[in-house]
C-alpha positions in Angstrom: 39.3 39.9 -34.6 38.8 38.3 -31.2 35.3 38.2 -29.8 36.2 40.5 -26.9 37.6 43.1 -29.3 34.5 42.9 -31.5 32.3 43.3 -28.5 34.2 46.3 -27.3 34.2 47.9 -30.8 30.4 47.3 -31.0 29.8 48.9 -27.6 32.0 51.9 -28.4 30.3 52.4 -31.8 26.9 52.2 -30.2 27.7 54.7 -27.5 29.4 57.1 -29.9 26.2 57.2 -32.0 24.0 58.1 -29.1 23.3 61.8 -28.3 25.1 63.0 -25.2 21.8 64.3 -23.8 18.2 63.8 -24.7 16.8 66.3 -27.1 14.8 69.3 -25.9 11.2 68.1 -25.1 7.9 69.7 -26.2 9.6 71.6 -29.1 7.7 72.9 -32.1 8.5 72.9 -35.8 8.6 76.7 -36.2 8.3 79.9 -34.1 4.7 80.2 -35.4 3.9 76.7 -34.2 5.5 77.5 -30.8 3.5 80.8 -30.5 0.3 78.8 -31.4 1.0 76.3 -28.7 1.6 79.1 -26.2 -1.7 80.8 -27.3 -3.6 77.5 -26.9 -2.2 77.0 -23.4 -3.0 80.6 -22.5 -6.6 80.2 -23.7 -7.0 77.1 -21.4 -5.2 79.0 -18.6 -2.9 75.9 -18.5 0.2 76.9 -16.6 1.6 73.3 -16.6 1.5 73.3 -20.4 3.2 76.7 -20.6 5.9 75.5 -18.3 6.5 72.4 -20.6 6.9 74.7 -23.6 9.9 76.4 -21.8 13.3 75.2 -20.9 13.6 73.2 -17.7 16.5 73.0 -15.4 18.0 69.8 -16.9 17.7 71.1 -20.4 19.4 74.3 -19.4 22.2 72.4 -17.7 22.6 69.9 -20.6 22.1 72.0 -23.7 22.6 75.7 -22.8 25.0 76.1 -19.9 28.0 74.5 -21.4 28.0 77.1 -24.3 27.3 80.2 -22.3 30.1 82.7 -21.6 29.0 82.6 -17.9 30.0 78.9 -17.8 33.7 79.7 -18.4 35.7 78.8 -15.3 37.3 82.3 -15.0 33.7 83.7 -14.5 33.3 81.7 -11.4 29.5 81.6 -11.7 27.7 78.5 -10.5 25.3 77.0 -13.0 22.7 76.7 -10.2 22.8 80.5 -9.6 22.4 81.4 -13.2 19.5 78.9 -13.6 17.7 80.1 -10.5 18.0 83.8 -11.6 16.7 82.9 -15.1 14.0 80.7 -13.7 12.8 83.2 -11.1 12.5 86.0 -13.7 10.8 83.6 -16.1 8.2 82.7 -13.5 7.5 86.4 -12.9 7.0 86.8 -16.6 4.8 83.7 -16.9 2.6 84.9 -14.0 2.2 88.3 -15.8 1.3 86.7 -19.1 -1.2 84.4 -17.4 -2.8 87.3 -15.5 -3.1 89.5 -18.6 -4.0 86.9 -21.3 -5.0 83.7 -19.5 -8.4 82.5 -20.6 -8.5 84.6 -23.8 -8.6 83.1 -27.2 -6.4 84.7 -29.9 -5.6 83.8 -33.4 -2.0 84.2 -34.4 -1.3 86.4 -37.4 2.5 86.5 -37.1 5.5 86.1 -34.8 8.6 88.2 -35.1 11.8 88.9 -33.1 12.8 92.4 -32.5 16.0 91.6 -30.6 19.3 90.1 -31.5 19.7 86.5 -32.7 22.7 84.9 -31.0 24.2 81.7 -32.5 26.0 79.3 -30.3 27.7 76.1 -31.3 24.6 73.8 -31.0 21.7 76.2 -30.7 20.5 79.7 -31.6 18.6 82.2 -29.3 16.0 84.5 -30.9 15.2 87.5 -28.6 12.4 89.9 -27.9 9.5 88.2 -29.5 6.2 89.8 -30.4 3.1 88.0 -31.5 0.6 89.8 -33.7 -2.8 88.3 -32.8 -6.5 88.9 -33.5 -8.9 88.7 -30.6 -12.6 87.5 -30.7 -13.8 90.9 -31.7 -11.4 91.1 -34.7 -9.0 93.6 -33.1 -5.3 93.2 -33.7 -2.8 93.3 -30.9 0.9 92.9 -30.5 1.5 90.7 -27.5 4.9 89.7 -26.0 4.1 86.1 -25.3 7.6 85.1 -24.2 10.9 86.8 -24.2 13.2 84.5 -26.1 13.2 81.3 -28.0 15.9 78.6 -28.3 16.3 76.9 -31.7 18.1 73.6 -31.8 18.2 71.1 -34.6 15.4 73.0 -36.4 13.0 72.8 -33.4 11.9 75.7 -31.3 11.2 76.1 -27.5 10.6 79.0 -25.2 13.9 80.0 -23.7 12.2 82.1 -21.0 9.1 84.1 -20.4 11.2 87.1 -19.4 9.8 90.1 -21.3 11.6 93.5 -21.4 8.9 96.1 -22.0 
């Protein structure tokens, strides 16, 4: 094999082994770990941390958009429109969650999903989450911390803070 062929083969093999996009950032190992991270950020009233725990625009574009039915050419929906709609609704949900629960310390008892679980080619969306928590006085509450969760490669991240009540 000539040197130039070997170099080309090596470069192609290296590129082929690299993921097309960076993995989702700030993911957690389970839905319970994700709910715990959200509860910790809420207790600190840390909006920046809560935003990190949710999909951002580049993650939506790289990981989610290509597999959504809305992305099909015949739908003629721009990715930017779908992202802005989701992001705006998620911001409203985040503001509501911060106003209602920010600064409060809760202990997680359980997290469950009451909605549909939708599998896509490279990820799964779990919908309509409810966290059962205990407050400082020992009272139990069911709290919708976030609307849905994306699971990819066994890791979990908030899909959005959109909560349908």
